[in-house]
C-alpha positions as CSV (number, residue, x, y, z in Angstrom):
1,X,8.0,29.8,26.8
2,X,4.9,28.4,28.4
3,X,4.9,27.1,31.9
4,X,4.9,23.3,31.7
5,X,4.3,21.2,34.8
6,X,5.9,17.8,35.0
7,X,4.6,15.2,37.4
8,X,7.8,13.7,38.6
9,X,6.3,11.4,41.2
10,X,3.0,10.1,39.8
11,X,0.8,7.8,41.9
12,X,1.4,4.1,41.5
13,X,-0.8,1.9,39.3
14,X,-2.9,-0.8,40.9
15,X,-1.8,-4.4,40.2
16,X,-5.1,-5.1,38.4
17,X,-4.3,-2.5,35.8
18,X,-0.7,-3.7,35.4
19,X,-1.7,-7.3,35.0
20,X,-4.4,-6.4,32.5
21,X,-1.6,-5.3,30.1
22,X,0.7,-8.2,30.7
23,X,-0.3,-10.3,27.6
24,X,2.9,-11.6,25.9
25,X,1.0,-13.5,23.1
26,X,-0.8,-10.3,22.2
27,X,2.4,-8.3,22.3
28,X,4.1,-10.8,20.0
29,X,1.2,-10.9,17.6
30,X,1.1,-7.1,17.4
31,X,4.9,-7.0,16.9
32,X,4.9,-9.7,14.1
33,X,2.0,-8.2,12.3
34,X,3.6,-4.7,12.4
35,X,7.0,-5.9,11.2
36,X,5.9,-8.4,8.5
37,X,4.9,-6.7,5.3
38,X,1.3,-7.1,4.2
39,X,2.2,-8.5,0.8
40,X,3.9,-11.5,2.4
41,X,1.0,-12.4,4.6
42,X,-1.6,-14.7,2.9
43,X,-4.9,-13.0,2.4
44,X,-6.9,-15.6,4.3
45,X,-4.8,-15.0,7.5
46,X,-5.5,-11.3,7.7
47,X,-9.1,-11.0,8.9
48,X,-9.6,-7.4,7.7
49,X,-8.2,-8.0,4.2
50,X,-10.3,-11.1,3.8
51,X,-13.4,-9.4,4.9
52,X,-12.9,-6.5,2.5
53,X,-12.3,-8.9,-0.4
54,X,-15.4,-10.8,0.5
55,X,-17.5,-7.7,0.6
56,X,-16.2,-6.5,-2.7
57,X,-17.0,-9.9,-4.3
58,X,-20.5,-9.9,-2.8
59,X,-21.2,-6.4,-4.0
60,X,-19.9,-7.3,-7.5
61,X,-22.1,-10.4,-7.6
62,X,-25.2,-8.4,-6.6
63,X,-24.6,-5.7,-9.2
64,X,-24.1,-8.3,-11.9
65,X,-27.4,-10.0,-10.9
66,X,-29.3,-6.7,-10.9
67,X,-27.9,-5.8,-14.4
68,X,-28.9,-9.2,-15.7
69,X,-32.4,-8.9,-14.5
70,X,-32.8,-5.4,-16.0
71,X,-31.8,-6.4,-19.5
72,X,-34.8,-6.7,-21.8
73,X,-35.2,-10.0,-23.4
74,X,-34.7,-9.4,-27.1
75,X,-35.1,-12.8,-28.6
76,X,-35.5,-12.7,-32.4
77,X,-38.5,-14.3,-33.9
78,X,-38.2,-18.1,-33.9
79,X,-37.0,-19.4,-37.3
80,X,-38.7,-22.4,-38.8
81,X,-36.3,-25.0,-40.1
82,X,-37.2,-26.9,-43.3
83,X,-37.7,-30.6,-43.0
């Protein structure tokens, strides 16, 4: 078994570092987002999902526009209608 050292009496943390992590709103947000299933959250409320969907739609739009420009225009000869 390897020799493992445990620091039983670590040095205390400064108050600045302790207060930096005392954010109850952030704690509750992280807890609620972790416990609530993703499929129950509206897509517009989750920033990452909304951004991914927006990027996918933008890429799809650009691809469709490029394909439409590359299509050769194959109009048949104009037909003359009798009067």
